[in-house]
MIGU-50105 format. One record per residue: y, x, z of N, C-alpha, C in turn; residue in three letters. Coordinates in nm, 4 decimals. Layout:
N
[node [Y; X; Z]; [Y; X; Z]; [Y; X; Z]; "Ala"],
...
END
This chain:
201
[node [10.4859; -1.8225; 6.6431]; [10.5808; -1.9329; 6.6536]; [10.5629; -2.0017; 6.7887]; "Met"],
[node [10.6754; -2.0290; 6.8587]; [10.6607; -2.0916; 6.9893]; [10.6265; -2.2401; 6.9771]; "Asn"],
[node [10.5771; -2.2977; 7.0872]; [10.5253; -2.4346; 7.0841]; [10.6323; -2.5365; 7.0495]; "Lys"],
[node [10.7546; -2.5142; 7.0962]; [10.8609; -2.6107; 7.0696]; [10.8961; -2.6150; 6.9209]; "Arg"],
[node [10.9071; -2.4977; 6.8601]; [10.9381; -2.4935; 6.7174]; [10.8253; -2.5572; 6.6364]; "Lys"],
[node [10.6999; -2.5298; 6.6752]; [10.5860; -2.5887; 6.6052]; [10.5858; -2.7401; 6.6194]; "Gln"],
[node [10.6206; -2.7901; 6.7388]; [10.6253; -2.9350; 6.7605]; [10.7316; -2.9995; 6.6723]; "Ala"],
[node [10.8451; -2.9325; 6.6571]; [10.9528; -2.9840; 6.5701]; [10.9037; -2.9900; 6.4253]; "Ile"],
[node [10.8404; -2.8832; 6.3805]; [10.7930; -2.8793; 6.2420]; [10.6834; -2.9828; 6.2175]; "Met"],
[node [10.5923; -2.9983; 6.3136]; [10.4851; -3.0974; 6.2984]; [10.5417; -3.2389; 6.2912]; "Asp"],
[node [10.6381; -3.2679; 6.3795]; [10.6982; -3.4022; 6.3819]; [10.7772; -3.4281; 6.2542]; "Ser"],
[node [10.8535; -3.3296; 6.2092]; [10.9313; -3.3459; 6.0862]; [10.8389; -3.3660; 5.9665]; "Ala"],
[node [10.7283; -3.2923; 5.9628]; [10.6326; -3.3078; 5.8523]; [10.5800; -3.4502; 5.8466]; "Thr"],
[node [10.5369; -3.5020; 5.9607]; [10.4827; -3.6390; 5.9638]; [10.5878; -3.7415; 5.9228]; "Arg"],
[node [10.7075; -3.7299; 5.9776]; [10.8127; -3.8279; 5.9493]; [10.8604; -3.8195; 5.8044]; "Leu"],
[node [10.8818; -3.6991; 5.7554]; [10.9257; -3.6841; 5.6158]; [10.8167; -3.7330; 5.5197]; "Phe"],
[node [10.6884; -3.7119; 5.5570]; [10.5784; -3.7555; 5.4714]; [10.5710; -3.9077; 5.4636]; "Ala"],
[node [10.6007; -3.9759; 5.5731]; [10.5886; -4.1218; 5.5773]; [10.7180; -4.1916; 5.5350]; "Val"],
[node [10.8302; -4.1445; 5.5871]; [10.9580; -4.2146; 5.5651]; [11.0458; -4.1507; 5.4582]; "Lys"],
[node [11.0281; -4.0213; 5.4375]; [11.1140; -3.9484; 5.3460]; [11.2248; -3.8761; 5.4196]; "Gly"],
[node [11.2742; -3.7714; 5.3578]; [11.3785; -3.6867; 5.4169]; [11.5058; -3.7659; 5.4463]; "Tyr"],
[node [11.5542; -3.8395; 5.3481]; [11.6814; -3.9104; 5.3637]; [11.6758; -4.0177; 5.4716]; "Asp"],
[node [11.5597; -4.0800; 5.4876]; [11.5473; -4.1920; 5.5817]; [11.5108; -4.1475; 5.7232]; "Ala"],
[node [11.5013; -4.0162; 5.7454]; [11.4621; -3.9647; 5.8768]; [11.5778; -3.8907; 5.9419]; "Thr"],
[node [11.6428; -3.9492; 6.0413]; [11.7514; -3.8779; 6.1102]; [11.6964; -3.7704; 6.2035]; "Pro"],
[node [11.7777; -3.6710; 6.2302]; [11.7370; -3.5628; 6.3216]; [11.7023; -3.6191; 6.4592]; "Val"],
[node [11.7729; -3.7229; 6.5007]; [11.7462; -3.7827; 6.6328]; [11.6018; -3.8331; 6.6427]; "Ser"],
[node [11.5480; -3.8844; 6.5317]; [11.4100; -3.9345; 6.5341]; [11.3103; -3.8190; 6.5400]; "Glu"],
[node [11.3418; -3.7109; 6.4708]; [11.2547; -3.5924; 6.4780]; [11.2522; -3.5406; 6.6218]; "Ile"],
[node [11.3692; -3.5356; 6.6852]; [11.3779; -3.4875; 6.8228]; [11.2958; -3.5764; 6.9166]; "Ala"],
[node [11.3081; -3.7078; 6.8983]; [11.2344; -3.8019; 6.9828]; [11.0836; -3.7834; 6.9641]; "Arg"],
[node [11.0414; -3.7721; 6.8390]; [10.8981; -3.7556; 6.8083]; [10.8445; -3.6248; 6.8655]; "Glu"],
[node [10.9254; -3.5182; 6.8605]; [10.8818; -3.3862; 6.9089]; [10.9039; -3.3685; 7.0586]; "Ala"],
[node [10.9701; -3.4686; 7.1195]; [10.9998; -3.4629; 7.2633]; [11.0890; -3.3437; 7.2991]; "Asn"],
[node [11.1925; -3.3247; 7.2138]; [11.2923; -3.2204; 7.2387]; [11.4307; -3.2811; 7.2169]; "Val"],
[node [11.5337; -3.2082; 7.2527]; [11.6703; -3.2541; 7.2264]; [11.7108; -3.2185; 7.0835]; "Ser"],
[node [11.8129; -3.2868; 7.0331]; [11.8634; -3.2510; 6.9003]; [11.9145; -3.1072; 6.9001]; "Glu"],
[node [11.9739; -3.0666; 7.0115]; [12.0228; -2.9297; 7.0220]; [11.9122; -2.8274; 7.0059]; "Gly"],
[node [11.7932; -2.8613; 7.0575]; [11.6790; -2.7696; 7.0454]; [11.6415; -2.7501; 6.8987]; "Ala"],
[node [11.6526; -2.8570; 6.8207]; [11.6220; -2.8455; 6.6773]; [11.7188; -2.7473; 6.6121]; "Ile"],
[node [11.8464; -2.7609; 6.6462]; [11.9466; -2.6749; 6.5815]; [11.9497; -2.5334; 6.6384]; "Phe"],
[node [11.8792; -2.5104; 6.7479]; [11.8616; -2.3725; 6.7940]; [11.7559; -2.3002; 6.7097]; "Arg"],
[node [11.6647; -2.3780; 6.6537]; [11.5584; -2.3187; 6.5715]; [11.5889; -2.3225; 6.4219]; "His"],
[node [11.6689; -2.4213; 6.3804]; [11.6994; -2.4386; 6.2382]; [11.8487; -2.4616; 6.2206]; "Phe"],
[node [11.9046; -2.4012; 6.1187]; [12.0498; -2.4101; 6.0981]; [12.0957; -2.5521; 6.0684]; "Lys"],
[node [12.0082; -2.6301; 6.0051]; [12.0451; -2.7649; 5.9622]; [11.9169; -2.8417; 5.9315]; "Ser"],
[node [11.9326; -2.9701; 5.9046]; [11.8176; -3.0508; 5.8623]; [11.7612; -2.9957; 5.7310]; "Lys"],
[node [11.8504; -2.9518; 5.6415]; [11.8065; -2.8938; 5.5143]; [11.7245; -2.7668; 5.5378]; "Glu"],
[node [11.7679; -2.6861; 5.6352]; [11.6964; -2.5626; 5.6673]; [11.5583; -2.5944; 5.7235]; "Asp"],
[node [11.5481; -2.7014; 5.8016]; [11.4183; -2.7449; 5.8549]; [11.3251; -2.7827; 5.7398]; "Leu"],
[node [11.3762; -2.8600; 5.6440]; [11.2947; -2.8980; 5.5285]; [11.2458; -2.7742; 5.4539]; "Leu"],
[node [11.3354; -2.6793; 5.4321]; [11.2974; -2.5557; 5.3629]; [11.1848; -2.4843; 5.4377]; "Tyr"],
[node [11.1939; -2.4760; 5.5700]; [11.0909; -2.4067; 5.6475]; [10.9562; -2.4786; 5.6397]; "His"],
[node [10.9578; -2.6098; 5.6227]; [10.8321; -2.6829; 5.6049]; [10.7668; -2.6442; 5.4719]; "Leu"],
[node [10.8463; -2.6393; 5.3652]; [10.7934; -2.6001; 5.2345]; [10.7456; -2.4542; 5.2379]; "Phe"],
[node [10.8233; -2.3695; 5.3032]; [10.7858; -2.2277; 5.3135]; [10.6546; -2.2121; 5.3898]; "Lys"],
[node [10.6360; -2.2891; 5.4949]; [10.5134; -2.2819; 5.5742]; [10.3921; -2.3239; 5.4917]; "Ser"],
[node [10.4082; -2.4281; 5.4089]; [10.2986; -2.4716; 5.3222]; [10.2599; -2.3591; 5.2263]; "Ile"],
[node [10.3610; -2.2958; 5.1673]; [10.3343; -2.1866; 5.0729]; [10.2649; -2.0694; 5.1437]; "Arg"],
[node [10.3118; -2.0336; 5.2630]; [10.2506; -1.9222; 5.3372]; [10.1054; -1.9532; 5.3720]; "Glu"],
[node [10.0791; -2.0776; 5.4137]; [9.9418; -2.1165; 5.4465]; [9.8517; -2.1088; 5.3233]; "Asn"],
[node [9.9060; -2.1493; 5.2085]; [9.8289; -2.1449; 5.0840]; [9.7935; -2.0007; 5.0479]; "Phe"],
[node [9.8921; -1.9127; 5.0540]; [9.8672; -1.7724; 5.0220]; [9.7686; -1.7106; 5.1212]; "Phe"],
[node [9.7772; -1.7479; 5.2483]; [9.6827; -1.6977; 5.3479]; [9.5406; -1.7432; 5.3152]; "Asp"],
[node [9.5271; -1.8712; 5.2752]; [9.3948; -1.9233; 5.2381]; [9.3363; -1.8450; 5.1205]; "Asp"],
[node [9.4176; -1.8201; 5.0201]; [9.3708; -1.7430; 4.9046]; [9.3246; -1.6045; 4.9470]; "Leu"],
[node [9.4038; -1.5410; 5.0312]; [9.3729; -1.4047; 5.0760]; [9.2420; -1.4001; 5.1540]; "Glu"],
[node [9.2200; -1.5006; 5.2392]; [9.1031; -1.5002; 5.3272]; [8.9757; -1.5540; 5.2615]; "Arg"],
[node [8.9916; -1.6528; 5.1713]; [8.8749; -1.7282; 5.1266]; [8.8335; -1.7051; 4.9816]; "Lys"],
[node [8.9242; -1.6551; 4.8983]; [8.8861; -1.6395; 4.7586]; [8.8353; -1.4996; 4.7337]; "Phe"],
[node [8.7069; -1.4901; 4.7062]; [8.6444; -1.3619; 4.6747]; [8.5732; -1.3770; 4.5411]; "Arg"],
[node [8.6283; -1.3176; 4.4378]; [8.5655; -1.3290; 4.3058]; [8.4605; -1.2203; 4.2908]; "Phe"],
[node [8.3367; -1.2628; 4.2727]; [8.2268; -1.1675; 4.2573]; [8.2259; -1.1130; 4.1154]; "Lys"],
[node [8.2154; -0.9840; 4.1032]; [8.2252; -0.9189; 3.9733]; [8.1251; -0.9679; 3.8700]; "Gly"],
[node [8.0081; -1.0138; 3.9150]; [7.9053; -1.0575; 3.8218]; [7.9197; -1.2046; 3.7841]; "Leu"],
[node [8.0069; -1.2767; 3.8505]; [8.0253; -1.4189; 3.8206]; [8.0989; -1.4351; 3.6880]; "Ala"],
[node [8.0762; -1.5470; 3.6224]; [8.1422; -1.5749; 3.4951]; [8.2850; -1.6230; 3.5183]; "Ser"],
[node [8.3638; -1.6218; 3.4124]; [8.4993; -1.6759; 3.4217]; [8.4977; -1.8223; 3.4602]; "Gly"],
[node [8.3997; -1.8973; 3.4092]; [8.3891; -2.0390; 3.4450]; [8.3632; -2.0549; 3.5937]; "Leu"],
[node [8.2745; -1.9730; 3.6490]; [8.2462; -1.9823; 3.7932]; [8.3670; -1.9422; 3.8761]; "Glu"],
[node [8.4481; -1.8495; 3.8264]; [8.5718; -1.8143; 3.8965]; [8.6618; -1.9372; 3.9066]; "Met"],
[node [8.6762; -2.0107; 3.7974]; [8.7623; -2.1292; 3.7982]; [8.7049; -2.2373; 3.8887]; "Ile"],
[node [8.5738; -2.2563; 3.8865]; [8.5114; -2.3561; 3.9740]; [8.5341; -2.3182; 4.1204]; "Ile"],
[node [8.5213; -2.1890; 4.1524]; [8.5479; -2.1429; 4.2900]; [8.6919; -2.1698; 4.3298]; "Ser"],
[node [8.7837; -2.1426; 4.2371]; [8.9253; -2.1696; 4.2639]; [8.9500; -2.3179; 4.2859]; "Leu"],
[node [8.8907; -2.4016; 4.2013]; [8.9086; -2.5466; 4.2155]; [8.8608; -2.5946; 4.3520]; "Leu"],
[node [8.7460; -2.5442; 4.3943]; [8.6937; -2.5852; 4.5251]; [8.7852; -2.5384; 4.6382]; "Arg"],
[node [8.8374; -2.4167; 4.6252]; [8.9304; -2.3667; 4.7259]; [9.0577; -2.4511; 4.7281]; "Leu"],
[node [9.1126; -2.4813; 4.6094]; [9.2331; -2.5643; 4.6007]; [9.2070; -2.7016; 4.6617]; "Tyr"],
[node [9.0916; -2.7602; 4.6293]; [9.0583; -2.8919; 4.6840]; [9.0518; -2.8863; 4.8360]; "Cys"],
[node [8.9873; -2.7828; 4.8884]; [8.9767; -2.7709; 5.0348]; [9.1154; -2.7571; 5.0974]; "His"],
[node [9.2018; -2.6801; 5.0332]; [9.3371; -2.6632; 5.0859]; [9.4091; -2.7979; 5.0926]; "Phe"],
[node [9.4000; -2.8758; 4.9852]; [9.4635; -3.0072; 4.9840]; [9.4003; -3.1009; 5.0861]; "Tyr"],
[node [9.2674; -3.1010; 5.0923]; [9.1957; -3.1933; 5.1806]; [9.2301; -3.1704; 5.3273]; "Glu"],
[node [9.2517; -3.0451; 5.3646]; [9.2800; -3.0148; 5.5052]; [9.4286; -3.0216; 5.5382]; "Thr"],
[node [9.5118; -3.0483; 5.4383]; [9.6565; -3.0539; 5.4614]; [9.7190; -3.1744; 5.3898]; "Arg"],
[node [9.6538; -3.2890; 5.4009]; [9.6998; -3.4064; 5.3277]; [9.8428; -3.4447; 5.3645]; "Glu"],
[node [9.8774; -3.4347; 5.4923]; [10.0135; -3.4710; 5.5336]; [10.1163; -3.3778; 5.4710]; "Thr"],
[node [10.0834; -3.2491; 5.4618]; [10.1747; -3.1545; 5.3965]; [10.2030; -3.1975; 5.2525]; "Asp"],
[node [10.0983; -3.2390; 5.1829]; [10.1180; -3.2737; 5.0420]; [10.1796; -3.4118; 5.0238]; "Phe"],
[node [10.1606; -3.5002; 5.1218]; [10.2368; -3.6254; 5.1203]; [10.3855; -3.5941; 5.1376]; "Asp"],
[node [10.4155; -3.4956; 5.2226]; [10.5543; -3.4509; 5.2404]; [10.6121; -3.4019; 5.1074]; "Leu"],
[node [10.5382; -3.3175; 5.0368]; [10.5868; -3.2627; 4.9097]; [10.6109; -3.3742; 4.8089]; "Ile"],
[node [10.5150; -3.4643; 4.7954]; [10.5251; -3.5662; 4.6916]; [10.6277; -3.6745; 4.7242]; "His"],
[node [10.6466; -3.7025; 4.8533]; [10.7465; -3.8037; 4.8893]; [10.8885; -3.7459; 4.8893]; "Arg"],
[node [10.8980; -3.6148; 4.8977]; [11.0284; -3.5476; 4.9004]; [11.0323; -3.4450; 4.7885]; "Asn"],
[node [11.0192; -3.4932; 4.6667]; [11.0114; -3.4071; 4.5490]; [11.1365; -3.3193; 4.5408]; "Asn"],
[node [11.1213; -3.1868; 4.5593]; [11.2399; -3.1006; 4.5596]; [11.3128; -3.0965; 4.4262]; "Pro"],
[node [11.2446; -3.1400; 4.3191]; [11.3093; -3.1426; 4.1876]; [11.4027; -3.2626; 4.1738]; "Tyr"],
[node [11.3971; -3.3540; 4.2700]; [11.4859; -3.4700; 4.2681]; [11.5873; -3.4649; 4.3825]; "Gln"],
[node [11.6080; -3.3466; 4.4379]; [11.6996; -3.3302; 4.5504]; [11.8013; -3.2217; 4.5167]; "Met"],
[node [11.9037; -3.2547; 4.4402]; [12.0030; -3.1533; 4.4000]; [12.0598; -3.0801; 4.5211]; "Pro"],
[node [12.0712; -2.9488; 4.5086]; [12.1279; -2.8686; 4.6169]; [12.0277; -2.8441; 4.7271]; "Gly"],
[node [11.9893; -2.9497; 4.7973]; [11.8963; -2.9378; 4.9099]; [11.7626; -2.8814; 4.8647]; "Ile"],
[node [11.7163; -2.9277; 4.7495]; [11.5814; -2.8933; 4.7065]; [11.5640; -2.7568; 4.6448]; "Gly"],
[node [11.6720; -2.6874; 4.6121]; [11.6609; -2.5608; 4.5386]; [11.5703; -2.4585; 4.6067]; "Glu"],
[node [11.5921; -2.4241; 4.7350]; [11.5012; -2.3262; 4.7968]; [11.3588; -2.3795; 4.8117]; "Pro"],
[node [11.3452; -2.5114; 4.8291]; [11.2113; -2.5709; 4.8382]; [11.1394; -2.5605; 4.7049]; "Cys"],
[node [11.2124; -2.5794; 4.5966]; [11.1542; -2.5663; 4.4630]; [11.0993; -2.4260; 4.4421]; "Arg"],
[node [11.1719; -2.3262; 4.4904]; [11.1261; -2.1878; 4.4753]; [10.9929; -2.1656; 4.5454]; "Glu"],
[node [10.9762; -2.2253; 4.6633]; [10.8494; -2.2113; 4.7357]; [10.7354; -2.2786; 4.6591]; "Glu"],
[node [10.7604; -2.3996; 4.6063]; [10.6576; -2.4705; 4.5306]; [10.6249; -2.3978; 4.4009]; "Met"],
[node [10.7266; -2.3373; 4.3401]; [10.7039; -2.2631; 4.2157]; [10.6132; -2.1431; 4.2407]; "Lys"],
[node [10.6273; -2.0798; 4.3556]; [10.5422; -1.9657; 4.3882]; [10.3956; -2.0089; 4.4005]; "Arg"],
[node [10.3718; -2.1272; 4.4590]; [10.2353; -2.1794; 4.4667]; [10.1841; -2.2098; 4.3263]; "Ile"],
[node [10.2633; -2.2830; 4.2494]; [10.2239; -2.3233; 4.1148]; [10.1953; -2.2006; 4.0276]; "Tyr"],
[node [10.2846; -2.1022; 4.0324]; [10.2666; -1.9817; 3.9509]; [10.1376; -1.9083; 3.9865]; "Asp"],
[node [10.1082; -1.9002; 4.1162]; [9.9858; -1.8328; 4.1605]; [9.8621; -1.9078; 4.1109]; "Lys"],
[node [9.8634; -2.0405; 4.1232]; [9.7502; -2.1210; 4.0782]; [9.7284; -2.1054; 3.9279]; "Met"],
[node [9.8363; -2.1192; 3.8520]; [9.8277; -2.1081; 3.7065]; [9.7792; -1.9694; 3.6650]; "Ile"],
[node [9.8336; -1.8654; 3.7276]; [9.7959; -1.7283; 3.6911]; [9.6466; -1.7029; 3.7138]; "Asp"],
[node [9.5945; -1.7504; 3.8268]; [9.4536; -1.7274; 3.8559]; [9.3632; -1.8037; 3.7599]; "Leu"],
[node [9.4004; -1.9262; 3.7247]; [9.3193; -2.0027; 3.6291]; [9.3266; -1.9383; 3.4912]; "Val"],
[node [9.4436; -1.8867; 3.4542]; [9.4550; -1.8147; 3.3254]; [9.3574; -1.6964; 3.3208]; "Arg"],
[node [9.3522; -1.6202; 3.4299]; [9.2604; -1.5061; 3.4361]; [9.1168; -1.5543; 3.4183]; "Val"],
[node [9.0823; -1.6629; 3.4866]; [8.9477; -1.7175; 3.4749]; [8.9147; -1.7592; 3.3329]; "Gly"],
[node [9.0110; -1.8235; 3.2661]; [8.9884; -1.8656; 3.1274]; [8.9718; -1.7431; 3.0369]; "Ile"],
[node [9.0565; -1.6428; 3.0569]; [9.0478; -1.5216; 2.9755]; [8.9094; -1.4567; 2.9912]; "Arg"],
[node [8.8636; -1.4449; 3.1159]; [8.7319; -1.3862; 3.1416]; [8.6213; -1.4725; 3.0819]; "Leu"],
[node [8.6360; -1.6055; 3.0991]; [8.5326; -1.6966; 3.0514]; [8.5188; -1.6976; 2.9010]; "Gly"],
[node [8.6314; -1.6915; 2.8306]; [8.6254; -1.6850; 2.6840]; [8.5596; -1.5536; 2.6426]; "Val"],
[node [8.5913; -1.4470; 2.7145]; [8.5353; -1.3154; 2.6829]; [8.3848; -1.3089; 2.7116]; "Ser"],
[node [8.3420; -1.3686; 2.8247]; [8.1986; -1.3588; 2.8599]; [8.1147; -1.4739; 2.8026]; "Asp"],
[node [8.1802; -1.5677; 2.7338]; [8.1070; -1.6749; 2.6678]; [8.0799; -1.7977; 2.7529]; "Gly"],
[node [8.1323; -1.8012; 2.8766]; [8.1075; -1.9178; 2.9629]; [8.2089; -2.0301; 2.9388]; "Ser"],
[node [8.3218; -1.9964; 2.8734]; [8.4265; -2.0951; 2.8438]; [8.4505; -2.0946; 2.6934]; "Ile"],
[node [8.4652; -2.2149; 2.6390]; [8.4884; -2.2243; 2.4949]; [8.6224; -2.1601; 2.4603]; "Arg"],
[node [8.6446; -2.1345; 2.3344]; [8.7649; -2.0636; 2.2894]; [8.8869; -2.1567; 2.2968]; "Asn"],
[node [8.9603; -2.1470; 2.4072]; [9.0793; -2.2305; 2.4261]; [9.1978; -2.1423; 2.4652]; "Ile"],
[node [9.3162; -2.1973; 2.4521]; [9.4379; -2.1269; 2.4923]; [9.4402; -2.1113; 2.6446]; "Ser"],
[node [9.4664; -1.9892; 2.6909]; [9.4786; -1.9655; 2.8358]; [9.5858; -2.0548; 2.8963]; "Glu"],
[node [9.7028; -2.0574; 2.8325]; [9.8161; -2.1315; 2.8879]; [9.7888; -2.2808; 2.8919]; "Asp"],
[node [9.7405; -2.3355; 2.7807]; [9.7169; -2.4791; 2.7756]; [9.6002; -2.5197; 2.8644]; "Gln"],
[node [9.4938; -2.4385; 2.8661]; [9.3795; -2.4686; 2.9513]; [9.4170; -2.4681; 3.0982]; "Gly"],
[node [9.4939; -2.3675; 3.1409]; [9.5362; -2.3590; 3.2807]; [9.6251; -2.4768; 3.3165]; "Ala"],
[node [9.7151; -2.5133; 3.2264]; [9.8033; -2.6279; 3.2504]; [9.7229; -2.7560; 3.2703]; "Leu"],
[node [9.6210; -2.7758; 3.1877]; [9.5405; -2.8977; 3.1980]; [9.4581; -2.9001; 3.3270]; "Leu"],
[node [9.3993; -2.7877; 3.3635]; [9.3191; -2.7822; 3.4861]; [9.4062; -2.8093; 3.6086]; "Val"],
[node [9.5183; -2.7389; 3.6194]; [9.6063; -2.7570; 3.7352]; [9.6730; -2.8944; 3.7317]; "Ile"],
[node [9.7054; -2.9428; 3.6117]; [9.7632; -3.0763; 3.6004]; [9.6683; -3.1839; 3.6483]; "Gly"],
[node [9.5398; -3.1707; 3.6154]; [9.4401; -3.2671; 3.6609]; [9.4287; -3.2648; 3.8130]; "Leu"],
[node [9.4245; -3.1450; 3.8698]; [9.4119; -3.1324; 4.0148]; [9.5333; -3.1900; 4.0868]; "Leu"],
[node [9.6527; -3.1467; 4.0479]; [9.7726; -3.1918; 4.1191]; [9.8004; -3.3400; 4.0939]; "Thr"],
[node [9.7675; -3.3888; 3.9750]; [9.7841; -3.5309; 3.9478]; [9.6916; -3.6150; 4.0336]; "Gly"],
[node [9.5695; -3.5681; 4.0531]; [9.4750; -3.6401; 4.1383]; [9.5248; -3.6436; 4.2821]; "Thr"],
[node [9.5776; -3.5304; 4.3297]; [9.6325; -3.5253; 4.4656]; [9.7476; -3.6245; 4.4804]; "Val"],
[node [9.8336; -3.6292; 4.3810]; [9.9501; -3.7176; 4.3869]; [9.9111; -3.8648; 4.3930]; "Arg"],
[node [9.7956; -3.8989; 4.3374]; [9.7517; -4.0388; 4.3382]; [9.7283; -4.0921; 4.4783]; "Met"],
[node [9.7196; -4.0021; 4.5778]; [9.7056; -4.0487; 4.7166]; [9.8221; -4.1367; 4.7597]; "Arg"],
[node [9.9368; -4.1209; 4.6939]; [10.0509; -4.2057; 4.7288]; [10.0310; -4.3488; 4.6814]; "Leu"],
[node [9.9404; -4.3692; 4.5860]; [9.9245; -4.5004; 4.5243]; [9.7863; -4.5613; 4.5419]; "Phe"],
[node [9.6883; -4.4780; 4.5737]; [9.5509; -4.5253; 4.5862]; [9.4951; -4.4850; 4.7227]; "Glu"],
[node [9.4140; -4.5724; 4.7833]; [9.3556; -4.5396; 4.9148]; [9.2343; -4.4481; 4.9001]; "Pro"],
[node [9.2596; -4.3243; 4.8582]; [9.1489; -4.2307; 4.8407]; [9.1859; -4.0954; 4.8979]; "Leu"],
[node [9.0835; -4.0183; 4.9250]; [9.1005; -3.8802; 4.9684]; [9.0343; -3.7912; 4.8637]; "His"],
[node [9.0891; -3.6751; 4.8439]; [9.0374; -3.5854; 4.7416]; [8.8903; -3.5535; 4.7657]; "Leu"],
[node [8.8501; -3.5467; 4.8919]; [8.7102; -3.5150; 4.9243]; [8.6141; -3.6172; 4.8647]; "Ser"],
[node [8.6604; -3.7401; 4.8438]; [8.5747; -3.8459; 4.7902]; [8.5430; -3.8240; 4.6427]; "Glu"],
[node [8.6301; -3.7546; 4.5717]; [8.6082; -3.7372; 4.4275]; [8.6080; -3.5896; 4.3864]; "Ile"],
[node [8.6010; -3.5010; 4.4842]; [8.6031; -3.3579; 4.4517]; [8.4894; -3.3195; 4.3574]; "Glu"],
[node [8.3669; -3.3686; 4.3847]; [8.2517; -3.3316; 4.3014]; [8.2730; -3.3747; 4.1566]; "Ala"],
[node [8.3276; -3.4959; 4.1381]; [8.3529; -3.5443; 4.0022]; [8.4638; -3.4645; 3.9347]; "Gln"],
[node [8.5662; -3.4267; 4.0119]; [8.6763; -3.3464; 3.9577]; [8.6252; -3.2110; 3.9085]; "Leu"],
[node [8.5435; -3.1461; 3.9910]; [8.4878; -3.0159; 3.9542]; [8.3969; -3.0296; 3.8325]; "Val"],
[node [8.3118; -3.1330; 3.8314]; [8.2215; -3.1555; 3.7191]; [8.2989; -3.1832; 3.5903]; "Ser"],
[node [8.4063; -3.2619; 3.6016]; [8.4894; -3.2941; 3.4854]; [8.5483; -3.1666; 3.4259]; "Phe"],
[node [8.6024; -3.0801; 3.5113]; [8.6625; -2.9549; 3.4631]; [8.5563; -2.8624; 3.4041]; "Cys"],
[node [8.4410; -2.8544; 3.4692]; [8.3331; -2.7696; 3.4164]; [8.2940; -2.8143; 3.2752]; "Arg"],
[node [8.2738; -2.9456; 3.2598]; [8.2331; -2.9983; 3.1295]; [8.3412; -2.9782; 3.0234]; "Asn"],
[node [8.4675; -2.9869; 3.0642]; [8.5770; -2.9702; 2.9686]; [8.5923; -2.8256; 2.9232]; "Ala"],
[node [8.5582; -2.7313; 3.0102]; [8.5811; -2.5898; 2.9807]; [8.4630; -2.5184; 2.9170]; "Leu"],
[node [8.3419; -2.5557; 2.9554]; [8.2279; -2.4749; 2.9148]; [8.1958; -2.4900; 2.7668]; "Gln"],
[node [8.1268; -2.3906; 2.7172]; [8.0822; -2.3914; 2.5780]; [7.9809; -2.5040; 2.5617]; "Val"],
[node [8.0018; -2.5884; 2.4620]; [7.9118; -2.7012; 2.4392]; [7.7905; -2.6548; 2.3594]; "Gln"],
[node [7.6757; -2.7078; 2.3966]; [7.5532; -2.6735; 2.3238]; [7.5587; -2.7318; 2.1831]; "Ala"],
[node [7.5091; -2.6545; 2.0898]; [7.5034; -2.7028; 1.9525]; [7.4010; -2.8155; 1.9406]; "Glu"],
[node [7.4328; -2.9230; 1.8692]; [7.3355; -3.0308; 1.8536]; [7.2149; -2.9821; 1.7738]; "Pro"],
[node [7.0971; -3.0337; 1.8064]; [6.9757; -2.9938; 1.7335]; [6.9779; -3.0572; 1.5956]; "Ser"],
[node [6.9063; -2.9994; 1.5008]; [6.9071; -3.0515; 1.3637]; [6.8693; -3.1973; 1.3535]; "Pro"],
[node [6.7877; -3.2476; 1.4474]; [6.7436; -3.3867; 1.4422]; [6.8502; -3.4844; 1.4879]; "Ser"],
[node [6.9569; -3.4355; 1.5525]; [7.0606; -3.5244; 1.6064]; [7.1620; -3.5604; 1.4987]; "Glu"],
END
């Protein structure tokens, strides 16, 4: 990607994350990126197309991170697979906070027409996350590291906790890195097989 196109995307990401898509005119993106409005439309068909490319870039970066960083060791338990995934997901969010502020401030599910292709990109991320956690739960129930729970419901709860915590950045002055250890510990305790109480208890 050439430097001018990257500058446009970086500026649009910051502005959409802070002000929102509707409140950000193309002229402001051009000013922030130090390019002309015409330069924006040479790279993107429309403002809507620019938004779509931002969502697509987030999804591509996420898939690249998974490909490069997630290595499931065959001897690890299903629970450890999920903990590894959680840490990877947390790192992805922590290093791309502005990207996720963009997603949450410009919810594609609340943008009729404009949001449809963006929703598809987010769905691909969500589906990948859910599928991998389901696999981890299935393995964990089989190897005894995870209590007997529904794959679908367990995956929904794990991913819901993670994404809900990320979304709280819009309302609370916190970063995921500040509570990552507690988030991972909470999920571990919720998933793992509980020790049987001793007869004296």
